[in-house]
C-alpha positions, 0 to 999 in steps of 0.5 A: 500499499503506497504511503499517503502523502504528507499533510502541508500545514496551512498558512491561513492564519499566516500573516500576509507581510511575511512573504515580504519579509527580508529575513525569509532570504537569510538564515534564521541563525542571525534572528535568534539565539543558538542553542549554546551558551553565546557570549556578549560579543557573539551575541552583539555581532548576531543581533547586529546581522539581524538588525542590518537585515531588518533596517532594510526591510520594507515590513519592518514595521508590520513585523516589529507590531506583529511581535508587539501584539503576540508578545513574541518572547524571543529573537530579533523582530522589526529590528528589536529584541526582547528586552527592547520589545518590553520596553517599547510596550511599557513605554506605550502603556505609560504614554496611553495612561497619561493621556488617558487613552486605552492600553493599547492590547498588546500592552495589556498582558 
């Protein structure tokens, strides 16, 4: 009996901007920490390479906003690492509170 073909995962939930992301052409190795200990200088080089790719990406803003909304805990997204994204969410939340606006959805969780 022949083996049935493998199911291809649905891309229906995939944000449409991802098809235009510059990082799709490069290895994800720059965007996420390795599975082993990474020295500070190695991390800075790796993140610098990722940020350089992000700087020229035409969907950088969409990528960053996506990471903020889903509160992505890992990697470089839209040119920012985890700590920078958390800081940005806190700043947005503080600004919203100062102006009496509703908190952005990404900052509520």
